[in-house]
N, C-alpha and C positions, 0 to 999 in steps of 0.2 A: 350832787347826787350822781350816782352811776347811770350810764345808759343801760338799757335792758332789752333783751330779745326774748320772746317766748316761743315755745314750740308746742304744737298740738298734733296728735296723730290720728289718722283715719285709715280707711281700707280701700282696696282695689274694687273697681266696679265693672270693668270690661277690658278685653284684649283684642287687638286686631293684628293678626300675624303678618299679613301682606304689607301693612304700613309700618309695622314694628312699633305700635303704639299701645298704651294702656291708659285707661281712665281710672282715676282715684277720687273718692270723696275725700276732700282735704279739710272741710269744715262744715259744721251745721250748728244749730242753736241748742243742741242737747246739753243738759247740765252734766259735766264730767264728774268723776269721783273726787275731785278736789274742790268741787263747788264753784266752778267758773264756766262762763259762756262767752264765745265771740259772737256779737250781734252781726248778722249777715249784712245788714245795711251799712255797717261801719267799715267794711273792707275797702281800702284804697289800693287799686292794682296798677296805677300809673307807673310807678318806679319799677315794679316787677316786669311789666310789659316791655320796658326798654331793654331788659336783660333777662329773658325768660329761661333761666337755666334750671335744671333738675340735678340735684346732687345725690350722692349715696351717703347716708348717715350724717347729713349736714356738714360735710367736708367741702366747704366752698372756698377755702383759702389754703395756702401751703404750697409746697413745691411739686405736688403731683396733680397736673391738670386732668388726669383721667378720673378723678373723683366726681367730675362733672360728667354725668352719663347721658345727658340729652337736653332737649329744649321742650318747652310746653306752651300750651295756651291754658289760661285759667278763666273760668266763666261760672256764672250762677245758673243753676238749673233748679227752679222752684225754691225749696228750702235748703238747698245744698250748694256748697262751693266745690266745683269740680276742677281737677287738674288733669289735662291730657298730655302725657309725656310721649315724645317721639325719641326713642333710644337712638344713639349714634349708629351709623351703618355697621353692619357685621364686619369684624376684622379691624376696625379703626381704633377700638378701645377695648382691651381685654376685660376690664372691670365692667363696662357697660354690657358686654356680651354675657358675662357671668350673671349679672343682676337680671338681665332680660330672661335668661334661661330659668332662673329661680322664680321670677314672677310667673312665667308660663307654667311651671310645675306646681305653683301654689305654695311654694316655700316662703317666698317674700310676697306679702300682700298688704303691707301697711305703708302709709305715707305720713309725713309730718311737715307742718308748716312752721316757718320762722317768721315772726312779725314784730314790727316796732309798734308798741302800744302807746297811743297818744292820750286816751281818756278811758276811764273806768269808774264804776260806781257799784253800790249795793243794789240789789233788785228792788223793784217797786211793786208791792202787792196790788196797788191800784191799776197797774198795767198787766196784771196776771203773772207777775214774776215772783220768784222766791226771794224773800227778804234776806235770807242767809247765803245767797249766791252773789259772787262778784261778776258783773257784766262788763266786758270790754266793749266799748261803744264806738271807738274810732281807732283803727289799726291799719298799718301799712304792710302789705305782704312783701317780704324781702326775698324769700326763696322757699322752695319746698323740696323734700327729699324722699326717696324710697328708703325705708328703714325696716328693722326686723321686729320691733316690739310695739304692741298696742294693748290697751287695758280696760276700756269700759264699753258700754253698749254701742257707741259709735267709734270705739277704739281710740279714744283720746288719751293723751298722757301729758302730764305737766308736773313740775317739781313741787312737792309739799312745802319746801322752804320758801319758794317764791310766793305761793298763795298766802302763807302766814305773814310774810312781809307786807303784802298788799293789804291784808286785813288790818294790820297795825296802822298802816297809813290812813285807813278809812275811819279809825276810831276818833271820836271827838277829842280835841286837844285844847279846850277852853277858848275856841274861836268859832265864829259863825261858819256855816256850810259854804258860803260863797268864798270866803277867805281860804278855807281848806282846799276848795276846788282850784283856785288860782295857784296856790302853792304846789298842788299835785301836777298841774299842767306845766309849771316851770320845772318841776323835778323829774317827771317821767318822760324819757325819750325812747328808751330801748331796754328790753328785758332780756338778759342773756341766760340761757340754760344749756 
């Protein structure tokens, strides 16, 4: 099975001109238009905190290091996961300068997380969840980016193709739920979009 990474988009929350920082809501438990939710208690930030980069449009690799536009701290604030980016110093990175200006002008105000999903399931109505929704219950933050596109009430975006693939994996296949869960855990490492 292929490794997979998933991205989700959210929007800007605040800007500090003196510190050259901007806060973004990068995740919440709102059901997105694709019928999926990242559970906040499922976020693992350990790997991210060792290398807390912020990219532009998820360009974290390649031959242009300037697509990394800053560093950040990520933390939970109530029912939100917040990313506070500190853009590179003015003049050090032309792309970071351009993105910073567009963030300040309100032209760029969206962010997107990339995560390795380790576990997911259908919603449980007994827990107040929607049974037609896929809940990601354990995921590792790999990176987050300033991006240009958002789409739902919390500005999340995800691939329809990915969601359909997950739904097929969650369909009964003539085996018990425990066996299906073990197979999924062995299969799902990283979702790439």
